[in-house]
BAFI-3210 file (N, C-alpha, C; in Angstrom, 3 decimals, decimal comma, padded with zeros to 6 digits):
// residues 174
n [1|2|3|4|5|6|7|8|9|10|11|12|13|14|15|16|17|18|19|20|21|22|23|24|25|26|27|28|29|30|31|32|33|34|35|36|37|38|39|40|41|42|43|44|45|46|47|48|49|50|51|52|53|54|55|56|57|58|59|60|61|62|63|64|65|66|67|68|69|70|71|72|73|74|75|76|77|78|79|80|81|82|83|84|85|86|87|88|89|90|91|92|93|94|95|96|97|98|99|100|101|102|103|104|105|106|107|108|109|110|111|112|113|114|115|116|117|118|119|120|121|122|123|124|125|126|127|128|129|130|131|132|133|134|135|136|137|138|139|140|141|142|143|144|145|146|147|148|149|150|151|152|153|154|155|156|157|158|159|160|161|162|163|164|165|166|167|168|169|170|171|172|173|174]
n.u [000,835|000,451|000,872|000,245|002,268|002,232|003,974|005,271|005,479|004,882|005,668|003,794|004,341|003,589|005,319|006,838|007,246|009,118|010,399|013,615|015,410|017,810|019,044|016,791|013,670|010,808|007,318|006,697|008,043|009,104|010,668|011,947|013,810|013,898|011,304|009,180|006,963|007,071|005,262|004,870|003,734|003,184|001,641|-001,918|-004,759|-006,041|-004,039|-002,044|-003,213|-003,125|-000,343|000,275|-000,911|000,650|003,239|002,647|002,275|004,909|005,966|004,535|005,413|008,106|007,961|006,969|009,004|008,967|010,132|011,608|011,689|009,615|008,261|007,631|005,841|003,622|003,017|002,276|-000,078|-001,683|-001,841|-003,251|-005,586|-006,690|-007,200|-009,126|-011,134|-011,781|-012,741|-014,991|-016,481|-016,976|-018,591|-020,773|-021,722|-022,440|-024,696|-026,468|-026,929|-024,827|-021,427|-018,005|-014,964|-011,624|-008,373|-007,501|-005,067|-004,555|-004,270|-006,128|-007,148|-007,135|-008,070|-005,460|-003,183|-004,927|-006,151|-007,157|-008,886|-006,888|-006,280|-005,013|-002,514|-001,560|001,383|003,388|006,082|006,068|005,392|006,191|007,592|005,019|003,258|000,047|-002,473|-004,348|-006,216|-009,261|-010,918|-013,557|-015,751|-015,474|-016,186|-018,439|-021,572|-021,865|-019,261|-018,273|-019,330|-021,043|-024,111|-026,623|-029,455|-029,110|-029,659|-028,543|-025,891|-026,863|-025,566|-022,230|-019,232|-015,982|-013,351|-010,379|-008,363|-010,550|-013,581|-016,830|-019,904|-023,381|-026,212|-029,425|-031,776|-033,130|-036,381|-037,848]
n.v [-001,146|002,279|005,572|009,100|011,576|014,718|016,017|013,645|010,160|007,414|003,980|001,397|-001,371|-004,600|-006,632|-009,785|-010,938|-009,307|-005,917|-004,861|-002,249|000,117|-001,658|-002,632|-004,376|-003,686|-002,808|-001,256|000,920|004,009|004,952|007,644|008,551|006,541|006,639|004,915|002,901|000,454|-002,241|-004,565|-007,966|-009,121|-007,934|-007,865|-007,139|-004,689|-003,475|-003,272|-001,344|000,860|001,105|001,695|004,303|005,619|005,466|006,827|009,433|010,083|010,294|012,558|014,520|014,609|015,567|018,159|019,199|019,026|019,175|016,300|015,781|015,147|013,324|010,445|009,946|011,531|010,450|007,872|008,475|009,640|007,465|005,504|006,966|007,503|004,901|004,025|005,884|005,122|002,512|003,056|004,718|002,989|001,086|002,694|003,546|001,082|000,459|002,136|001,173|001,652|001,642|001,781|001,452|000,473|-000,040|-003,131|-004,546|-007,389|-010,963|-011,771|-013,012|-011,269|-009,987|-010,333|-007,678|-005,139|-001,888|001,100|003,811|006,635|007,015|005,149|002,628|-000,743|-002,258|-004,743|-004,463|-003,338|-005,225|-007,578|-010,893|-013,145|-011,284|-009,642|-008,564|-005,880|-004,071|-003,404|-003,027|-000,689|-001,711|-004,399|-004,915|-006,510|-006,226|-008,103|-008,657|-006,515|-005,653|-007,314|-006,776|-007,848|-008,548|-006,732|-004,380|-003,408|-000,951|002,368|004,708|005,699|006,919|008,289|009,077|010,124|007,457|006,011|004,178|004,895|003,497|003,440|001,632|000,149|-001,465|-004,775|-005,882|-008,469]
n.w [000,001|-000,646|000,590|000,730|002,097|002,576|-000,101|-000,574|-001,359|000,476|001,087|002,607|004,533|005,626|007,755|008,491|011,766|014,472|014,212|013,867|015,260|016,037|017,904|019,243|019,539|017,633|017,026|014,913|012,328|011,065|008,285|007,193|005,274|003,372|002,701|003,763|005,706|008,106|009,421|011,965|011,928|014,307|016,551|017,405|015,187|015,926|017,459|015,473|013,828|015,521|015,799|013,128|012,873|014,754|013,541|011,231|012,231|012,906|010,301|009,297|011,074|010,484|007,864|008,343|009,883|012,676|016,042|017,359|020,136|022,050|020,614|020,670|022,852|022,171|019,664|020,434|021,869|019,838|018,037|019,570|020,141|017,567|016,680|018,550|017,977|015,307|015,732|017,325|015,639|013,510|014,782|015,537|012,990|011,868|013,403|012,256|009,760|008,020|006,768|007,510|005,984|006,054|004,570|005,451|007,680|007,678|007,383|005,556|002,431|-000,682|-003,930|-006,398|-006,891|-006,927|-007,515|-006,001|-007,429|-007,982|-005,268|-003,251|-003,622|-004,280|-004,779|-006,340|-005,665|-003,144|-001,358|001,153|001,461|001,759|002,832|003,294|000,915|001,239|000,202|-001,327|-004,345|-005,068|-006,697|-006,289|-003,697|-001,613|000,065|002,185|002,833|004,132|006,648|009,333|008,863|008,816|006,758|003,900|001,276|-002,063|-002,287|-001,451|-001,600|-002,181|-000,969|-001,245|000,901|001,125|002,157|002,892|002,359|002,284|002,617|002,155|003,093|002,558|004,623|003,936|003,661|005,552]
ca.u [000,004|001,185|000,121|000,948|002,583|002,568|004,331|006,017|004,723|005,455|005,105|003,473|004,574|003,411|006,463|006,754|008,120|009,448|011,254|014,856|015,906|018,673|019,203|015,551|012,565|009,697|006,147|006,620|009,196|008,925|011,952|011,651|014,730|013,453|009,880|008,402|006,494|007,007|004,396|005,075|002,483|003,109|000,488|-003,235|-005,169|-006,284|-002,729|-001,371|-003,785|-002,573|001,059|000,276|-001,164|001,855|004,299|002,179|002,561|006,352|006,153|004,015|006,278|009,351|007,622|006,800|010,168|008,660|011,169|011,261|011,965|008,521|007,564|007,154|004,656|002,495|002,664|001,505|-001,390|-002,450|-002,113|-004,357|-006,826|-007,285|-007,704|-010,331|-012,111|-012,205|-013,549|-016,282|-017,205|-017,418|-019,703|-021,931|-022,259|-023,073|-026,000|-027,351|-026,969|-023,769|-020,195|-016,734|-014,007|-010,229|-007,556|-007,135|-003,713|-004,747|-003,836|-007,234|-006,801|-007,894|-007,650|-004,070|-002,902|-006,039|-005,784|-008,246|-008,595|-006,354|-006,193|-003,948|-002,276|-000,751|002,256|004,166|007,414|005,926|004,973|007,270|007,202|003,912|002,429|-001,283|-002,939|-005,604|-007,089|-010,210|-011,521|-014,971|-016,694|-015,275|-016,704|-019,828|-022,079|-021,638|-017,842|-017,879|-019,678|-022,232|-025,230|-027,858|-029,871|-029,102|-029,778|-027,398|-025,559|-027,637|-024,648|-020,820|-018,377|-014,550|-012,753|-009,023|-008,265|-011,810|-014,715|-018,026|-021,037|-024,657|-027,051|-030,795|-032,173|-034,057|-037,486|-038,045]
ca.v [000,006|003,529|006,716|010,356|012,420|015,925|015,727|012,393|008,927|006,375|002,595|000,805|-002,783|-005,498|-007,564|-010,931|-010,860|-008,002|-005,070|-004,511|-000,874|000,631|-002,732|-002,909|-004,922|-002,725|-003,183|-000,425|001,791|004,965|005,313|008,823|008,686|005,569|006,889|003,714|002,588|-000,976|-002,658|-005,978|-008,775|-009,714|-007,494|-008,112|-006,168|-003,378|-002,921|-002,903|-000,070|001,880|001,247|002,403|005,679|006,099|005,665|007,884|010,709|010,333|010,749|013,904|015,403|014,773|016,412|019,535|019,628|019,181|018,643|014,946|015,578|014,455|012,635|009,118|010,000|012,088|009,462|006,851|009,026|009,775|006,135|004,870|007,752|007,265|003,533|004,009|006,632|004,305|001,396|003,569|005,207|001,808|000,498|003,617|003,500|-000,221|000,571|002,936|000,562|002,216|000,952|002,502|000,392|000,889|-001,126|-003,907|-005,103|-008,735|-011,962|-012,162|-012,897|-010,366|-010,194|-009,887|-006,373|-004,269|-000,522|002,041|004,934|007,906|007,184|004,356|001,496|-001,856|-002,655|-005,912|-004,130|-002,912|-006,356|-008,497|-012,268|-013,595|-010,219|-009,646|-007,436|-005,558|-003,011|-003,996|-002,030|-000,447|-002,578|-005,768|-005,068|-006,985|-005,814|-009,108|-008,699|-005,282|-005,724|-008,122|-005,882|-008,543|-008,480|-005,357|-004,293|-002,788|000,376|003,512|005,776|005,379|008,063|008,067|010,157|009,670|005,999|005,399|004,000|004,948|003,013|003,509|000,553|000,114|-002,824|-005,527|-006,352|-009,936]
ca.w [-000,030|-000,642|001,086|000,501|003,249|001,863|-001,499|-000,614|-001,367|001,353|001,001|003,903|004,366|006,774|007,721|009,411|012,981|015,043|013,442|014,659|015,010|017,137|018,913|019,947|018,749|017,513|016,256|013,689|012,047|009,960|007,689|006,364|004,164|002,351|002,521|003,960|007,032|008,326|010,506|012,301|011,967|015,651|017,344|016,822|014,176|016,536|017,823|014,228|013,366|016,421|015,394|011,858|013,140|015,471|012,558|010,313|012,861|012,671|008,910|009,188|011,858|009,696|006,749|008,811|010,647|014,126|016,953|017,832|021,557|022,738|019,548|020,981|023,737|021,393|018,617|021,139|022,153|018,566|017,534|020,322|020,012|016,222|016,630|019,346|017,205|014,159|016,231|017,784|014,456|012,774|015,560|015,448|011,644|011,701|014,008|011,376|008,460|007,213|007,004|007,268|005,735|005,754|004,071|006,635|007,747|008,142|006,461|004,719|001,033|-001,544|-005,299|-006,665|-007,494|-007,211|-007,239|-005,905|-008,321|-007,512|-003,815|-002,681|-004,498|-003,788|-005,873|-005,996|-005,050|-001,745|-000,554|001,575|001,266|002,613|003,384|002,669|000,090|001,995|-000,381|-002,259|-005,203|-004,773|-007,380|-005,823|-002,374|-001,474|001,390|003,206|003,169|004,785|008,073|009,536|009,088|008,577|005,340|003,328|-000,169|-002,705|-001,718|-001,928|-001,831|-001,890|-000,940|-000,908|001,644|001,310|002,048|003,415|001,497|003,120|001,873|002,852|002,639|003,062|005,038|003,093|004,464|005,555]
c.u [000,903|000,284|000,949|001,067|003,101|002,863|005,043|005,111|005,493|004,840|004,832|003,521|004,311|004,517|006,280|007,743|008,313|010,415|012,424|015,314|016,623|018,770|017,955|014,560|011,392|008,552|006,025|007,825|008,838|010,320|011,732|012,566|014,346|011,983|009,034|008,063|006,391|006,139|004,596|003,705|002,323|001,903|-000,862|-003,655|-005,408|-004,977|-001,961|-001,899|-003,241|-001,096|001,154|000,078|000,033|002,967|003,884|002,433|004,039|006,631|005,698|004,937|007,599|009,084|007,519|007,962|009,908|009,741|010,751|011,440|010,860|007,673|006,924|005,864|003,441|002,070|001,883|000,070|-002,229|-002,796|-003,268|-005,662|-007,492|-007,879|-009,021|-011,459|-012,678|-013,084|-014,952|-017,119|-017,766|-018,631|-020,944|-022,545|-022,974|-024,495|-026,969|-027,413|-025,919|-022,492|-019,034|-015,680|-012,667|-009,514|-007,055|-005,663|-003,834|-004,279|-004,963|-006,831|-007,665|-007,377|-006,222|-004,051|-004,165|-005,649|-007,029|-007,933|-008,095|-006,151|-004,971|-003,711|-001,462|000,073|003,051|005,460|007,265|005,536|006,201|006,700|006,075|003,044|001,081|-001,483|-004,285|-006,458|-008,000|-010,880|-013,029|-015,876|-016,510|-015,773|-018,139|-020,307|-021,755|-020,175|-017,417|-018,150|-020,917|-023,415|-026,566|-028,184|-029,916|-029,146|-028,484|-027,101|-026,417|-026,764|-023,230|-020,041|-016,953|-014,074|-011,332|-008,981|-009,557|-012,826|-015,930|-019,193|-022,257|-025,556|-028,466|-031,124|-033,123|-035,150|-037,501|-036,847]
c.v [001,211|004,626|007,990|011,111|013,726|015,580|014,385|011,188|007,897|005,037|002,152|-000,710|-003,512|-006,507|-008,661|-010,748|-009,433|-007,258|-004,655|-003,159|-000,378|-000,399|-002,992|-003,524|-003,955|-003,330|-002,421|000,453|002,731|005,358|006,444|008,975|007,751|005,751|005,628|003,556|001,071|-001,249|-004,152|-006,700|-009,409|-009,231|-007,859|-006,959|-004,764|-002,702|-002,487|-001,559|001,074|002,149|001,977|003,930|006,334|006,423|006,752|009,268|011,057|010,861|012,203|014,909|015,661|015,738|017,875|020,024|019,828|018,497|017,281|014,703|014,810|013,634|011,306|009,125|010,506|011,114|008,285|007,278|009,093|008,407|005,463|005,637|007,544|005,873|003,435|004,756|005,784|003,143|001,891|004,047|004,026|001,204|001,360|003,581|002,187|-000,202|001,353|002,381|001,065|001,466|001,872|001,443|001,006|-000,276|-001,907|-004,386|-006,501|-009,696|-012,443|-012,015|-011,870|-010,524|-009,708|-008,527|-005,619|-002,859|000,353|003,293|006,145|008,069|006,454|003,194|000,435|-002,295|-003,858|-005,572|-003,623|-004,052|-007,175|-009,912|-012,654|-012,520|-010,138|-008,466|-007,070|-004,548|-003,681|-002,864|-001,891|-001,456|-004,041|-005,993|-005,493|-006,584|-006,799|-009,193|-007,495|-005,352|-006,600|-007,273|-006,568|-008,461|-007,030|-005,415|-003,714|-001,412|001,464|004,714|005,295|006,673|007,645|009,278|009,696|008,167|005,267|005,263|003,958|004,572|003,032|002,434|000,719|-001,307|-003,469|-006,116|-007,902|-010,613]
c.w [000,010|-000,140|000,829|001,811|002,642|000,433|-001,683|-000,614|-000,576|001,041|002,440|003,721|005,695|006,690|008,743|010,579|013,443|014,119|014,339|014,257|016,241|018,289|019,724|019,001|018,789|016,784|014,944|013,555|010,899|009,495|006,688|005,183|003,021|002,007|002,587|005,446|007,099|009,526|010,734|012,299|013,352|016,425|016,631|015,907|014,761|016,923|016,578|013,700|014,222|016,078|014,082|012,083|013,856|014,429|011,527|010,900|012,742|011,256|008,738|009,893|011,095|008,524|007,183|009,665|012,090|014,946|017,523|019,345|022,275|021,741|019,959|021,807|022,944|020,300|019,225|021,381|020,904|018,034|018,233|020,149|018,652|016,097|017,373|018,579|016,060|014,611|016,656|016,576|013,671|013,450|015,411|014,072|011,375|012,254|013,181|009,957|007,486|007,549|006,689|007,134|005,418|005,112|005,227|006,543|008,356|007,081|005,540|003,208|000,287|-002,956|-005,529|-007,353|-007,935|-006,825|-007,178|-006,696|-007,590|-006,016|-003,231|-003,649|-003,747|-004,955|-005,406|-005,299|-003,613|-000,829|-000,108|001,442|002,279|003,188|002,626|001,726|000,667|001,411|-001,408|-003,045|-004,927|-005,421|-007,003|-004,411|-002,357|-000,090|002,468|003,630|003,975|006,277|008,218|009,885|008,968|007,084|004,914|001,852|-000,763|-002,128|-002,328|-002,209|-001,451|-002,003|-000,648|-000,187|001,977|001,178|002,449|002,331|002,432|002,229|002,728|002,229|003,233|003,493|004,058|003,986|004,388|005,937]
res [m|r|i|d|i|g|p|f|r|y|s|v|q|l|v|h|g|m|i|r|h|d|d|q|d|c|y|g|l|c|d|n|l|a|q|r|i|l|i|s|d|v|p|n|e|s|q|r|l|s|v|f|f|h|e|l|m|h|a|w|w|y|h|f|g|i|d|p|a|d|e|e|a|v|a|d|l|v|g|v|a|m|t|q|f|m|q|q|a|s|h|a|l|r|g|r|g|m|s|l|r|a|a|p|m|t|g|a|p|s|p|p|h|v|q|a|p|d|e|m|s|i|d|d|d|t|q|t|a|g|s|p|r|g|l|v|q|q|d|q|m|q|p|e|s|i|a|p|l|g|r|i|g|p|p|t|q|t|r|r|d|g|p|w|i|i|r|f|f|s|p|v|a|g]
***
């Protein structure tokens, strides 16, 4: 997966095992010079999302030249806060027959080399051996694969907001 940080395009890679950096094992690493973010597959999905947001903050701070003195504590806070927000927003939307979907960082299979238009892409060169492909093109998403909403009809509205795909569904009677 690739994301834009200001004018720079970073690759995001899920890697097997812990990431070694400065003689320490880490769940994530933002390498600003190589313009890539590495996420370990060791933590669970919720923790990986938090780690992703943590590393994303490092990339933004580097881009804006923010002093890294207190970076770790703030990145931890932002990572956890954004993960909690996404989980709560997803739950709230599900209760209203809507769904919020992000590119998951799980081992679930998805079609080979799919690209969302003009937003994010997955390229073979950004994948490490055995890493998943987590982005699904809009027209390949089926309501039953998004969230367990019960019986729902076809989407009534689809919106893209950055890497998010927001779809609205109507319940099916019976």
